[in-house]
N, CA, C and O atoms as a GROMACS GRO file, in nm:
protein
  616
    1UNK      N    1  -6.083   3.559   9.192
    1UNK     CA    2  -6.177   3.636   9.156
    1UNK      C    3  -6.144   3.784   9.175
    1UNK      O    4  -6.164   3.867   9.086
    2UNK      N    5  -6.086   3.820   9.317
    2UNK     CA    6  -6.034   3.927   9.360
    2UNK      C    7  -5.929   3.976   9.258
    2UNK      O    8  -5.930   4.097   9.232
    3UNK      N    9  -5.856   3.912   9.208
    3UNK     CA   10  -5.736   3.991   9.074
    3UNK      C   11  -5.801   3.991   8.939
    3UNK      O   12  -5.766   4.063   8.845
    4UNK      N   13  -5.930   3.876   8.936
    4UNK     CA   14  -6.001   3.982   8.743
    4UNK      C   15  -6.053   4.084   8.827
    4UNK      O   16  -5.983   4.183   8.804
    5UNK      N   17  -6.121   4.107   8.892
    5UNK     CA   18  -6.184   4.234   8.986
    5UNK      C   19  -6.117   4.389   8.954
    5UNK      O   20  -6.160   4.492   8.903
    6UNK      N   21  -6.027   4.359   8.995
    6UNK     CA   22  -5.898   4.487   8.993
    6UNK      C   23  -5.906   4.498   8.860
    6UNK      O   24  -5.969   4.590   8.806
    7UNK      N   25  -5.841   4.405   8.795
    7UNK     CA   26  -5.806   4.398   8.604
    7UNK      C   27  -5.881   4.461   8.537
    7UNK      O   28  -5.859   4.553   8.458
    8UNK      N   29  -6.055   4.368   8.594
    8UNK     CA   30  -6.148   4.457   8.464
    8UNK      C   31  -6.162   4.621   8.535
    8UNK      O   32  -6.204   4.699   8.450
    9UNK      N   33  -6.138   4.678   8.653
    9UNK     CA   34  -6.176   4.831   8.680
    9UNK      C   35  -5.982   4.924   8.593
    9UNK      O   36  -5.967   5.033   8.536
   10UNK      N   37  -5.892   4.826   8.622
   10UNK     CA   38  -5.812   4.842   8.547
   10UNK      C   39  -5.805   4.891   8.383
   10UNK      O   40  -5.754   4.996   8.342
   11UNK      N   41  -5.862   4.801   8.314
   11UNK     CA   42  -5.930   4.764   8.176
   11UNK      C   43  -6.070   4.850   8.143
   11UNK      O   44  -6.128   4.859   8.035
   12UNK      N   45  -6.104   4.905   8.263
   12UNK     CA   46  -6.245   5.018   8.195
   12UNK      C   47  -6.340   5.036   8.063
   12UNK      O   48  -6.445   5.002   8.009
   13UNK      N   49  -6.223   5.115   8.055
   13UNK     CA   50  -6.257   5.198   7.872
   13UNK      C   51  -6.276   5.050   7.826
   13UNK      O   52  -6.384   4.994   7.844
   14UNK      N   53  -6.181   4.992   7.772
   14UNK     CA   54  -6.212   4.871   7.665
   14UNK      C   55  -6.339   4.777   7.668
   14UNK      O   56  -6.389   4.725   7.569
   15UNK      N   57  -6.405   4.755   7.871
   15UNK     CA   58  -6.488   4.656   7.848
   15UNK      C   59  -6.624   4.763   7.903
   15UNK      O   60  -6.716   4.727   7.976
   16UNK      N   61  -6.605   4.897   7.846
   16UNK     CA   62  -6.730   5.014   7.833
   16UNK      C   63  -6.669   5.006   7.719
   16UNK      O   64  -6.551   5.023   7.750
   17UNK      N   65  -6.676   4.989   7.587
   17UNK     CA   66  -6.672   4.972   7.513
   17UNK      C   67  -6.774   4.843   7.427
   17UNK      O   68  -6.860   4.851   7.339
   18UNK      N   69  -6.719   4.736   7.497
   18UNK     CA   70  -6.728   4.621   7.486
   18UNK      C   71  -6.926   4.588   7.519
   18UNK      O   72  -7.010   4.550   7.438
   19UNK      N   73  -6.943   4.627   7.681
   19UNK     CA   74  -7.038   4.661   7.730
   19UNK      C   75  -7.131   4.745   7.643
   19UNK      O   76  -7.249   4.710   7.643
   20UNK      N   77  -7.104   4.827   7.584
   20UNK     CA   78  -7.169   4.972   7.489
   20UNK      C   79  -7.248   4.870   7.373
   20UNK      O   80  -7.367   4.866   7.341
   21UNK      N   81  -7.094   4.766   7.312
   21UNK     CA   82  -7.155   4.696   7.182
   21UNK      C   83  -7.252   4.565   7.208
   21UNK      O   84  -7.311   4.508   7.115
   22UNK      N   85  -7.260   4.530   7.324
   22UNK     CA   86  -7.384   4.435   7.380
   22UNK      C   87  -7.494   4.468   7.374
   22UNK      O   88  -7.594   4.421   7.318
   23UNK      N   89  -7.469   4.583   7.459
   23UNK     CA   90  -7.621   4.666   7.501
   23UNK      C   91  -7.621   4.700   7.352
   23UNK      O   92  -7.743   4.708   7.333
   24UNK      N   93  -7.560   4.728   7.224
   24UNK     CA   94  -7.642   4.780   7.081
   24UNK      C   95  -7.711   4.635   7.025
   24UNK      O   96  -7.818   4.633   6.966
   25UNK      N   97  -7.636   4.524   7.052
   25UNK     CA   98  -7.632   4.474   6.975
   25UNK      C   99  -7.775   4.326   7.069
   25UNK      O  100  -7.838   4.242   7.005
   26UNK      N  101  -7.778   4.339   7.178
   26UNK     CA  102  -7.932   4.327   7.283
   26UNK      C  103  -8.055   4.376   7.267
   26UNK      O  104  -8.166   4.327   7.289
   27UNK      N  105  -8.010   4.512   7.213
   27UNK     CA  106  -8.134   4.614   7.185
   27UNK      C  107  -8.180   4.564   7.051
   27UNK      O  108  -8.302   4.554   7.040
   28UNK      N  109  -8.102   4.530   6.941
   28UNK     CA  110  -8.098   4.483   6.790
   28UNK      C  111  -8.238   4.356   6.786
   28UNK      O  112  -8.326   4.336   6.703
   29UNK      N  113  -8.207   4.295   6.903
   29UNK     CA  114  -8.238   4.115   6.933
   29UNK      C  115  -8.398   4.176   7.015
   29UNK      O  116  -8.499   4.107   7.028
   30UNK      N  117  -8.378   4.343   7.066
   30UNK     CA  118  -8.547   4.296   7.127
   30UNK      C  119  -8.706   4.233   7.152
   30UNK      O  120  -8.780   4.168   7.225
   31UNK      N  121  -8.685   4.327   6.993
   31UNK     CA  122  -8.842   4.258   6.953
   31UNK      C  123  -8.832   4.099   6.894
   31UNK      O  124  -8.930   4.034   6.858
   32UNK      N  125  -8.694   4.055   6.895
   32UNK     CA  126  -8.726   3.898   6.894
   32UNK      C  127  -8.755   3.794   7.046
   32UNK      O  128  -8.819   3.690   7.061
   33UNK      N  129  -8.667   3.885   7.149
   33UNK     CA  130  -8.643   3.845   7.291
   33UNK      C  131  -8.820   3.844   7.301
   33UNK      O  132  -8.900   3.752   7.320
   34UNK      N  133  -8.837   3.984   7.281
   34UNK     CA  134  -8.985   4.021   7.369
   34UNK      C  135  -9.172   3.917   7.310
   34UNK      O  136  -9.287   3.904   7.352
   35UNK      N  137  -9.074   3.864   7.180
   35UNK     CA  138  -9.167   3.744   7.099
   35UNK      C  139  -9.124   3.600   7.191
   35UNK      O  140  -9.171   3.490   7.160
   36UNK      N  141  -9.058   3.612   7.272
   36UNK     CA  142  -8.974   3.448   7.283
   36UNK      C  143  -9.082   3.489   7.435
   36UNK      O  144  -9.149   3.404   7.492
   37UNK      N  145  -9.077   3.597   7.465
   37UNK     CA  146  -9.153   3.649   7.629
   37UNK      C  147  -9.028   3.597   7.757
   37UNK      O  148  -8.982   3.484   7.779
   38UNK      N  149  -8.997   3.752   7.836
   38UNK     CA  150  -8.896   3.854   7.875
   38UNK      C  151  -8.922   3.700   8.026
   38UNK      O  152  -8.822   3.650   8.076
   39UNK      N  153  -9.038   3.664   8.063
   39UNK     CA  154  -9.023   3.554   8.191
   39UNK      C  155  -8.995   3.458   8.174
   39UNK      O  156  -8.953   3.388   8.266
   40UNK      N  157  -9.010   3.401   8.019
   40UNK     CA  158  -8.922   3.284   8.011
   40UNK      C  159  -8.804   3.270   7.992
   40UNK      O  160  -8.743   3.172   8.034
   41UNK      N  161  -8.714   3.429   7.882
   41UNK     CA  162  -8.614   3.402   7.882
   41UNK      C  163  -8.530   3.427   8.054
   41UNK      O  164  -8.408   3.443   8.065
   42UNK      N  165  -8.588   3.426   8.125
   42UNK     CA  166  -8.550   3.497   8.315
   42UNK      C  167  -8.379   3.415   8.324
   42UNK      O  168  -8.262   3.445   8.301
   43UNK      N  169  -8.453   3.306   8.370
   43UNK     CA  170  -8.408   3.232   8.480
   43UNK      C  171  -8.288   3.200   8.340
   43UNK      O  172  -8.217   3.299   8.361
   44UNK      N  173  -8.224   3.132   8.219
   44UNK     CA  174  -8.107   3.108   8.115
   44UNK      C  175  -8.037   3.250   8.151
   44UNK      O  176  -7.922   3.253   8.196
   45UNK      N  177  -8.144   3.416   8.120
   45UNK     CA  178  -8.046   3.522   8.122
   45UNK      C  179  -7.990   3.530   8.267
   45UNK      O  180  -7.884   3.582   8.301
   46UNK      N  181  -8.039   3.497   8.309
   46UNK     CA  182  -7.963   3.554   8.474
   46UNK      C  183  -7.848   3.422   8.512
   46UNK      O  184  -7.756   3.413   8.594
   47UNK      N  185  -7.887   3.358   8.442
   47UNK     CA  186  -7.758   3.163   8.462
   47UNK      C  187  -7.636   3.273   8.402
   47UNK      O  188  -7.551   3.334   8.467
   48UNK      N  189  -7.664   3.276   8.242
   48UNK     CA  190  -7.555   3.361   8.158
   48UNK      C  191  -7.486   3.495   8.230
   48UNK      O  192  -7.365   3.520   8.224
   49UNK      N  193  -7.567   3.561   8.286
   49UNK     CA  194  -7.524   3.693   8.321
   49UNK      C  195  -7.475   3.675   8.470
   49UNK      O  196  -7.446   3.782   8.524
   50UNK      N  197  -7.461   3.564   8.546
   50UNK     CA  198  -7.413   3.568   8.696
   50UNK      C  199  -7.252   3.479   8.658
   50UNK      O  200  -7.153   3.480   8.732
   51UNK      N  201  -7.258   3.436   8.579
   51UNK     CA  202  -7.164   3.309   8.482
   51UNK      C  203  -7.033   3.428   8.432
   51UNK      O  204  -6.916   3.411   8.467
   52UNK      N  205  -7.084   3.559   8.334
   52UNK     CA  206  -6.999   3.586   8.232
   52UNK      C  207  -6.946   3.723   8.323
   52UNK      O  208  -6.832   3.768   8.328
   53UNK      N  209  -7.040   3.762   8.377
   53UNK     CA  210  -7.002   3.888   8.499
   53UNK      C  211  -6.973   3.818   8.657
   53UNK      O  212  -6.878   3.868   8.717
   54UNK      N  213  -7.027   3.737   8.710
   54UNK     CA  214  -6.952   3.700   8.842
   54UNK      C  215  -6.822   3.689   8.793
   54UNK      O  216  -6.751   3.778   8.840
   55UNK      N  217  -6.741   3.585   8.684
   55UNK     CA  218  -6.627   3.557   8.638
   55UNK      C  219  -6.541   3.705   8.612
   55UNK      O  220  -6.418   3.696   8.615
   56UNK      N  221  -6.579   3.791   8.596
   56UNK     CA  222  -6.504   3.918   8.578
   56UNK      C  223  -6.499   4.017   8.637
   56UNK      O  224  -6.405   4.096   8.643
   57UNK      N  225  -6.659   4.024   8.715
   57UNK     CA  226  -6.661   4.180   8.804
   57UNK      C  227  -6.698   4.123   8.989
   57UNK      O  228  -6.699   4.178   9.099
   58UNK      N  229  -6.718   4.016   8.947
   58UNK     CA  230  -6.728   3.948   9.106
   58UNK      C  231  -6.887   3.994   9.090
   58UNK      O  232  -6.915   4.041   9.200
   59UNK      N  233  -6.991   4.001   9.014
   59UNK     CA  234  -7.065   4.019   9.028
   59UNK      C  235  -7.185   3.970   9.135
   59UNK      O  236  -7.187   3.848   9.116
   60UNK      N  237  -7.254   3.990   9.206
   60UNK     CA  238  -7.374   3.981   9.296
   60UNK      C  239  -7.459   3.947   9.297
   60UNK      O  240  -7.519   3.890   9.388
   61UNK      N  241  -7.499   3.979   9.164
   61UNK     CA  242  -7.620   3.984   9.108
   61UNK      C  243  -7.741   4.068   9.210
   61UNK      O  244  -7.809   4.007   9.292
   62UNK      N  245  -7.750   4.192   9.190
   62UNK     CA  246  -7.870   4.269   9.298
   62UNK      C  247  -8.001   4.265   9.169
   62UNK      O  248  -8.122   4.279   9.189
   63UNK      N  249  -7.955   4.249   9.082
   63UNK     CA  250  -8.063   4.308   8.995
   63UNK      C  251  -8.124   4.468   8.944
   63UNK      O  252  -8.225   4.538   8.941
   64UNK      N  253  -7.958   4.464   8.907
   64UNK     CA  254  -8.013   4.663   8.932
   64UNK      C  255  -7.875   4.639   8.918
   64UNK      O  256  -7.810   4.631   9.022
   65UNK      N  257  -7.805   4.622   8.784
   65UNK     CA  258  -7.667   4.636   8.744
   65UNK      C  259  -7.547   4.766   8.702
   65UNK      O  260  -7.531   4.797   8.584
   66UNK      N  261  -7.471   4.835   8.811
   66UNK     CA  262  -7.429   5.016   8.782
   66UNK      C  263  -7.335   4.980   8.765
   66UNK      O  264  -7.269   5.063   8.827
   67UNK      N  265  -7.210   4.858   8.692
   67UNK     CA  266  -7.066   4.875   8.630
   67UNK      C  267  -7.038   4.955   8.529
   67UNK      O  268  -6.920   4.976   8.501
   68UNK      N  269  -7.150   5.018   8.450
   68UNK     CA  270  -7.086   5.138   8.358
   68UNK      C  271  -7.108   5.240   8.410
   68UNK      O  272  -7.043   5.341   8.382
   69UNK      N  273  -7.225   5.237   8.519
   69UNK     CA  274  -7.145   5.375   8.601
   69UNK      C  275  -7.098   5.411   8.766
   69UNK      O  276  -7.142   5.484   8.855
   70UNK      N  277  -6.961   5.300   8.748
   70UNK     CA  278  -6.877   5.268   8.818
   70UNK      C  279  -6.788   5.256   8.852
   70UNK      O  280  -6.735   5.241   8.962
   71UNK      N  281  -6.738   5.264   8.678
   71UNK     CA  282  -6.575   5.229   8.652
   71UNK      C  283  -6.579   5.081   8.584
   71UNK      O  284  -6.512   5.036   8.492
   72UNK      N  285  -6.656   5.037   8.643
   72UNK     CA  286  -6.691   4.869   8.614
   72UNK      C  287  -6.657   4.795   8.753
   72UNK      O  288  -6.612   4.681   8.760
   73UNK      N  289  -6.689   4.885   8.870
   73UNK     CA  290  -6.630   4.763   8.945
   73UNK      C  291  -6.771   4.843   9.037
   73UNK      O  292  -6.813   4.958   9.051
   74UNK      N  293  -6.817   4.681   9.092
   74UNK     CA  294  -6.922   4.586   9.140
   74UNK      C  295  -6.963   4.676   9.270
   74UNK      O  296  -6.946   4.604   9.369
   75UNK      N  297  -7.010   4.802   9.309
   75UNK     CA  298  -7.003   4.865   9.463
   75UNK      C  299  -7.046   4.740   9.572
   75UNK      O  300  -7.023   4.756   9.692
   76UNK      N  301  -7.124   4.587   9.507
   76UNK     CA  302  -7.189   4.533   9.605
   76UNK      C  303  -7.089   4.419   9.672
   76UNK      O  304  -7.121   4.338   9.760
   77UNK      N  305  -6.954   4.434   9.604
   77UNK     CA  306  -6.840   4.427   9.670
   77UNK      C  307  -6.785   4.458   9.727
   77UNK      O  308  -6.666   4.432   9.738
   78UNK      N  309  -6.864   4.544   9.802
   78UNK     CA  310  -6.802   4.689   9.933
   78UNK      C  311  -6.882   4.576  10.038
   78UNK      O  312  -6.996   4.535  10.018
   79UNK      N  313  -6.790   4.535  10.162
   79UNK     CA  314  -6.839   4.422  10.232
   79UNK      C  315  -7.007   4.494  10.355
   79UNK      O  316  -7.085   4.430  10.426
   80UNK      N  317  -6.996   4.674  10.321
   80UNK     CA  318  -7.090   4.687  10.368
   80UNK      C  319  -7.206   4.729  10.310
   80UNK      O  320  -7.303   4.772  10.371
   81UNK      N  321  -7.196   4.718  10.212
   81UNK     CA  322  -7.274   4.729  10.071
   81UNK      C  323  -7.340   4.851  10.005
   81UNK      O  324  -7.444   4.856   9.939
   82UNK      N  325  -7.256   4.945  10.037
   82UNK     CA  326  -7.252   5.053   9.993
   82UNK      C  327  -7.282   5.108   9.824
   82UNK      O  328  -7.227   5.083   9.717
   83UNK      N  329  -7.343   5.154   9.845
   83UNK     CA  330  -7.417   5.223   9.721
   83UNK      C  331  -7.294   5.347   9.618
   83UNK      O  332  -7.223   5.329   9.519
   84UNK      N  333  -7.320   5.468   9.706
   84UNK     CA  334  -7.312   5.592   9.687
   84UNK      C  335  -7.165   5.683   9.702
   84UNK      O  336  -7.141   5.802   9.685
   85UNK      N  337  -7.069   5.551   9.747
   85UNK     CA  338  -6.980   5.589   9.832
   85UNK      C  339  -6.873   5.547   9.913
   85UNK      O  340  -6.911   5.456   9.987
   86UNK      N  341  -6.756   5.576   9.930
   86UNK     CA  342  -6.681   5.528  10.071
   86UNK      C  343  -6.754   5.595  10.226
   86UNK      O  344  -6.785   5.708  10.263
   87UNK      N  345  -6.757   5.507  10.264
   87UNK     CA  346  -6.804   5.486  10.428
   87UNK      C  347  -6.742   5.558  10.480
   87UNK      O  348  -6.784   5.555  10.596
   88UNK      N  349  -6.648   5.642  10.474
   88UNK     CA  350  -6.531   5.713  10.544
   88UNK      C  351  -6.420   5.653  10.609
   88UNK      O  352  -6.330   5.733  10.633
   89UNK      N  353  -6.395   5.508  10.653
   89UNK     CA  354  -6.361   5.398  10.696
   89UNK      C  355  -6.235   5.396  10.607
   89UNK      O  356  -6.206   5.286  10.561
   90UNK      N  357  -6.164   5.489  10.578
   90UNK     CA  358  -6.127   5.355  10.394
   90UNK      C  359  -5.984   5.418  10.493
   90UNK      O  360  -5.968   5.530  10.540
   91UNK      N  361  -5.857   5.246  10.503
   91UNK     CA  362  -5.732   5.335  10.495
   91UNK      C  363  -5.670   5.450  10.467
   91UNK      O  364  -5.715   5.540  10.395
   92UNK      N  365  -5.530   5.448  10.545
   92UNK     CA  366  -5.413   5.531  10.446
   92UNK      C  367  -5.390   5.466  10.361
   92UNK      O  368  -5.353   5.535  10.265
   93UNK      N  369  -5.390   5.345  10.337
   93UNK     CA  370  -5.343   5.323  10.242
   93UNK      C  371  -5.432   5.285  10.135
   93UNK      O  372  -5.392   5.234  10.030
   94UNK      N  373  -5.527   5.305  10.157
   94UNK     CA  374  -5.665   5.279  10.034
   94UNK      C  375  -5.711   5.137  10.052
   94UNK      O  376  -5.772   5.077   9.964
   95UNK      N  377  -5.682   5.088  10.160
   95UNK     CA  378  -5.780   4.991  10.148
   95UNK      C  379  -5.879   5.001  10.283
   95UNK      O  380  -5.874   5.082  10.375
   96UNK      N  381  -5.988   4.869  10.256
   96UNK     CA  382  -6.122   4.882  10.334
   96UNK      C  383  -6.100   4.824  10.474
   96UNK      O  384  -6.059   4.715  10.514
   97UNK      N  385  -6.157   4.973  10.554
   97UNK     CA  386  -6.106   4.920  10.699
   97UNK      C  387  -6.160   4.795  10.728
   97UNK      O  388  -6.087   4.718  10.790
   98UNK      N  389  -6.348   4.734  10.674
   98UNK     CA  390  -6.363   4.589  10.733
   98UNK      C  391  -6.262   4.478  10.697
   98UNK      O  392  -6.205   4.412  10.784
   99UNK      N  393  -6.242   4.459  10.558
   99UNK     CA  394  -6.175   4.317  10.504
   99UNK      C  395  -5.963   4.389  10.432
   99UNK      O  396  -5.905   4.394  10.324
  100UNK      N  397  -5.930   4.424  10.580
  100UNK     CA  398  -5.801   4.508  10.510
  100UNK      C  399  -5.697   4.503  10.415
  100UNK      O  400  -5.610   4.584  10.382
  101UNK      N  401  -5.740   4.335  10.361
  101UNK     CA  402  -5.632   4.349  10.252
  101UNK      C  403  -5.753   4.373  10.182
  101UNK      O  404  -5.828   4.343  10.275
  102UNK      N  405  -5.826   4.402  10.094
  102UNK     CA  406  -5.932   4.416  10.019
  102UNK      C  407  -5.841   4.616  10.005
  102UNK      O  408  -5.799   4.675  10.105
  103UNK      N  409  -5.834   4.676   9.853
  103UNK     CA  410  -5.818   4.840   9.805
  103UNK      C  411  -5.966   4.811   9.910
  103UNK      O  412  -5.999   4.712   9.976
  104UNK      N  413  -6.049   4.972   9.885
  104UNK     CA  414  -6.216   5.015   9.875
  104UNK      C  415  -6.254   4.999   9.800
  104UNK      O  416  -6.167   5.006   9.713
  105UNK      N  417  -6.393   4.965   9.738
  105UNK     CA  418  -6.426   4.961   9.591
  105UNK      C  419  -6.472   5.072   9.550
  105UNK      O  420  -6.467   5.096   9.429
  106UNK      N  421  -6.509   5.132   9.610
  106UNK     CA  422  -6.481   5.284   9.607
  106UNK      C  423  -6.384   5.393   9.539
  106UNK      O  424  -6.398   5.486   9.459
  107UNK      N  425  -6.295   5.344   9.599
  107UNK     CA  426  -6.202   5.392   9.562
  107UNK      C  427  -6.092   5.363   9.340
  107UNK      O  428  -6.036   5.423   9.248
  108UNK      N  429  -6.151   5.185   9.407
  108UNK     CA  430  -6.107   5.197   9.260
  108UNK      C  431  -6.214   5.158   9.153
  108UNK      O  432  -6.204   5.086   9.054
  109UNK      N  433  -6.346   5.245   9.216
  109UNK     CA  434  -6.456   5.279   9.140
  109UNK      C  435  -6.401   5.413   9.079
  109UNK      O  436  -6.406   5.450   8.962
  110UNK      N  437  -6.350   5.471   9.181
  110UNK     CA  438  -6.352   5.670   9.126
  110UNK      C  439  -6.233   5.644   8.978
  110UNK      O  440  -6.241   5.712   8.876
  111UNK      N  441  -6.139   5.544   8.998
  111UNK     CA  442  -5.984   5.504   8.945
  111UNK      C  443  -6.079   5.430   8.787
  111UNK      O  444  -6.032   5.430   8.674
  112UNK      N  445  -6.188   5.388   8.817
  112UNK     CA  446  -6.189   5.322   8.690
  112UNK      C  447  -6.312   5.387   8.586
  112UNK      O  448  -6.340   5.346   8.474
  113UNK      N  449  -6.394   5.542   8.687
  113UNK     CA  450  -6.469   5.606   8.603
  113UNK      C  451  -6.408   5.724   8.543
  113UNK      O  452  -6.469   5.812   8.482
  114UNK      N  453  -6.231   5.721   8.575
  114UNK     CA  454  -6.138   5.838   8.511
  114UNK      C  455  -6.058   5.758   8.368
  114UNK      O  456  -6.008   5.806   8.266
  115UNK      N  457  -6.070   5.643   8.410
  115UNK     CA  458  -6.057   5.546   8.217
  115UNK      C  459  -6.159   5.563   8.143
  115UNK      O  460  -6.148   5.568   8.020
  116UNK      N  461  -6.252   5.573   8.193
  116UNK     CA  462  -6.400   5.517   8.072
  116UNK      C  463  -6.356   5.655   8.045
  116UNK      O  464  -6.303   5.750   8.103
  117UNK      N  465  -6.406   5.618   7.919
  117UNK     CA  466  -6.464   5.725   7.758
  117UNK      C  467  -6.549   5.850   7.865
  117UNK      O  468  -6.480   5.946   7.899
  118UNK      N  469  -6.690   5.844   7.912
  118UNK     CA  470  -6.744   5.935   7.970
  118UNK      C  471  -6.708   5.913   8.091
  118UNK      O  472  -6.781   5.834   8.151
  119UNK      N  473  -6.593   5.970   8.164
  119UNK     CA  474  -6.482   5.941   8.304
  119UNK      C  475  -6.580   6.025   8.426
  119UNK      O  476  -6.664   6.081   8.356
  120UNK      N  477  -6.603   6.050   8.528
  120UNK     CA  478  -6.678   6.169   8.605
  120UNK      C  479  -6.763   6.114   8.615
  120UNK      O  480  -6.767   6.126   8.738
  121UNK      N  481  -6.892   6.024   8.583
  121UNK     CA  482  -6.962   6.014   8.595
  121UNK      C  483  -7.074   5.953   8.785
  121UNK      O  484  -7.190   5.942   8.824
  122UNK      N  485  -6.952   5.936   8.827
  122UNK     CA  486  -6.956   5.923   9.015
  122UNK      C  487  -7.027   6.077   9.050
  122UNK      O  488  -6.966   6.152   9.125
  123UNK      N  489  -7.137   6.112   9.000
  123UNK     CA  490  -7.158   6.231   9.088
  123UNK      C  491  -7.317   6.274   9.143
  123UNK      O  492  -7.388   6.331   9.226
  124UNK      N  493  -7.301   6.163   8.975
  124UNK     CA  494  -7.478   6.127   9.040
  124UNK      C  495  -7.537   6.009   9.118
  124UNK      O  496  -7.488   5.897   9.107
  125UNK      N  497  -7.617   6.027   9.178
  125UNK     CA  498  -7.648   5.937   9.278
  125UNK      C  499  -7.701   5.788   9.220
  125UNK      O  500  -7.746   5.800   9.106
  126UNK      N  501  -7.706   5.659   9.266
  126UNK     CA  502  -7.724   5.577   9.202
  126UNK      C  503  -7.869   5.488   9.330
  126UNK      O  504  -7.881   5.495   9.453
  127UNK      N  505  -7.939   5.427   9.242
  127UNK     CA  506  -8.078   5.384   9.314
  127UNK      C  507  -8.036   5.317   9.430
  127UNK      O  508  -7.950   5.238   9.394
  128UNK      N  509  -8.054   5.308   9.561
  128UNK     CA  510  -8.014   5.163   9.625
  128UNK      C  511  -8.044   5.046   9.572
  128UNK      O  512  -8.086   5.025   9.458
  129UNK      N  513  -8.025   4.984   9.643
  129UNK     CA  514  -8.051   4.822   9.617
  129UNK      C  515  -8.179   4.794   9.639
  129UNK      O  516  -8.226   4.825   9.748
  130UNK      N  517  -8.249   4.739   9.556
  130UNK     CA  518  -8.385   4.682   9.563
  130UNK      C  519  -8.392   4.516   9.586
  130UNK      O  520  -8.389   4.438   9.490
  131UNK      N  521  -8.398   4.490   9.670
  131UNK     CA  522  -8.355   4.326   9.767
  131UNK      C  523  -8.462   4.263   9.674
  131UNK      O  524  -8.450   4.143   9.697
  132UNK      N  525  -8.548   4.277   9.591
  132UNK     CA  526  -8.648   4.165   9.570
  132UNK      C  527  -8.663   4.138   9.457
  132UNK      O  528  -8.757   4.078   9.405
  133UNK      N  529  -8.538   4.195   9.394
  133UNK     CA  530  -8.433   4.198   9.251
  133UNK      C  531  -8.329   4.080   9.278
  133UNK      O  532  -8.263   4.052   9.178
  134UNK      N  533  -8.307   4.023   9.366
  134UNK     CA  534  -8.124   4.026   9.397
  134UNK      C  535  -8.156   3.844   9.336
  134UNK      O  536  -8.246   3.774   9.383
  135UNK      N  537  -8.057   3.798   9.221
  135UNK     CA  538  -8.070   3.679   9.169
  135UNK      C  539  -8.127   3.702   9.038
  135UNK      O  540  -8.123   3.616   8.950
  136UNK      N  541  -8.183   3.825   9.022
  136UNK     CA  542  -8.199   3.849   8.828
  136UNK      C  543  -8.138   3.884   8.780
  136UNK      O  544  -8.033   3.934   8.819
  137UNK      N  545  -8.205   3.866   8.587
  137UNK     CA  546  -8.106   3.947   8.536
  137UNK      C  547  -8.159   4.061   8.503
  137UNK      O  548  -8.273   4.082   8.460
  138UNK      N  549  -7.996   4.203   8.546
  138UNK     CA  550  -8.046   4.292   8.520
  138UNK      C  551  -8.042   4.364   8.395
  138UNK      O  552  -8.113   4.463   8.374
  139UNK      N  553  -7.945   4.308   8.297
  139UNK     CA  554  -7.964   4.292   8.129
  139UNK      C  555  -8.114   4.355   8.107
  139UNK      O  556  -8.137   4.473   8.081
  140UNK      N  557  -8.224   4.234   8.128
  140UNK     CA  558  -8.329   4.150   8.088
  140UNK      C  559  -8.374   4.234   8.168
  140UNK      O  560  -8.483   4.254   8.114
  141UNK      N  561  -8.372   4.299   8.258
  141UNK     CA  562  -8.503   4.364   8.310
  141UNK      C  563  -8.487   4.522   8.231
  141UNK      O  564  -8.580   4.589   8.188
  142UNK      N  565  -8.332   4.559   8.226
  142UNK     CA  566  -8.350   4.702   8.136
  142UNK      C  567  -8.454   4.694   7.988
  142UNK      O  568  -8.554   4.744   7.937
  143UNK      N  569  -8.334   4.578   7.965
  143UNK     CA  570  -8.395   4.535   7.814
  143UNK      C  571  -8.574   4.551   7.852
  143UNK      O  572  -8.642   4.653   7.842
  144UNK      N  573  -8.601   4.469   7.878
  144UNK     CA  574  -8.763   4.520   7.926
  144UNK      C  575  -8.829   4.638   7.902
  144UNK      O  576  -8.902   4.692   7.819
  145UNK      N  577  -8.760   4.659   8.034
  145UNK     CA  578  -8.802   4.874   8.111
  145UNK      C  579  -8.719   4.962   7.925
  145UNK      O  580  -8.682   5.072   7.962
  146UNK      N  581  -8.706   4.956   7.861
  146UNK     CA  582  -8.612   5.049   7.746
  146UNK      C  583  -8.682   4.992   7.648
  146UNK      O  584  -8.708   5.082   7.568
  147UNK      N  585  -8.740   4.860   7.599
  147UNK     CA  586  -8.818   4.830   7.490
  147UNK      C  587  -8.965   4.872   7.583
  147UNK      O  588  -8.985   4.970   7.511
  148UNK      N  589  -9.047   4.875   7.653
  148UNK     CA  590  -9.166   4.905   7.683
  148UNK      C  591  -9.134   5.038   7.677
  148UNK      O  592  -9.250   5.075   7.659
  149UNK      N  593  -9.072   5.143   7.677
  149UNK     CA  594  -9.086   5.307   7.661
  149UNK      C  595  -9.024   5.295   7.473
  149UNK      O  596  -9.092   5.359   7.393
  150UNK      N  597  -8.975   5.262   7.450
  150UNK     CA  598  -8.944   5.236   7.321
  150UNK      C  599  -8.864   5.350   7.260
  150UNK      O  600  -8.877   5.429   7.166
  151UNK      N  601  -8.738   5.312   7.391
  151UNK     CA  602  -8.598   5.335   7.378
  151UNK      C  603  -8.450   5.329   7.314
  151UNK      O  604  -8.380   5.230   7.335
  152UNK      N  605  -8.408   5.425   7.244
  152UNK     CA  606  -8.325   5.345   7.137
  152UNK      C  607  -8.216   5.306   7.236
  152UNK      O  608  -8.238   5.316   7.357
  153UNK      N  609  -8.081   5.257   7.182
  153UNK     CA  610  -7.961   5.203   7.238
  153UNK      C  611  -7.921   5.382   7.291
  153UNK      O  612  -7.947   5.497   7.257
  154UNK      N  613  -7.827   5.295   7.413
  154UNK     CA  614  -7.724   5.433   7.451
  154UNK      C  615  -7.595   5.398   7.446
  154UNK      O  616  -7.507   5.481   7.469
   0.00000   0.00000   0.00000
């Protein structure tokens, strides 16, 4: 899992393009999905999201996905679950102070954002984790919020 996660960070740009394409496709399907009912779709959407993002990004299903903002690196993989940067305990070699065999998640995120089309997005603060959302589909929540706002795909 760890090796796949590191590979995903190294391939941040193509994965970002895939992410944007899937995002547009889902927004196109929004009216149909809305008719089905977002509550009814929650379980299958959460399962599919957990399966797909778990395999590639070692996703922890926090309910508020920020992969597109963190270089396709899930910050929830940080042993301290920090959402806005490294803790200050990064070792000289760039590894985590808690898990010495693991690269600091935030150093990977920084490298990943540099590879993305709109690199350098780590300058904005990320909302703290809302633990009530754990295990739910971030994709479906985002779709419901955006369709309620009438937003166009970004």
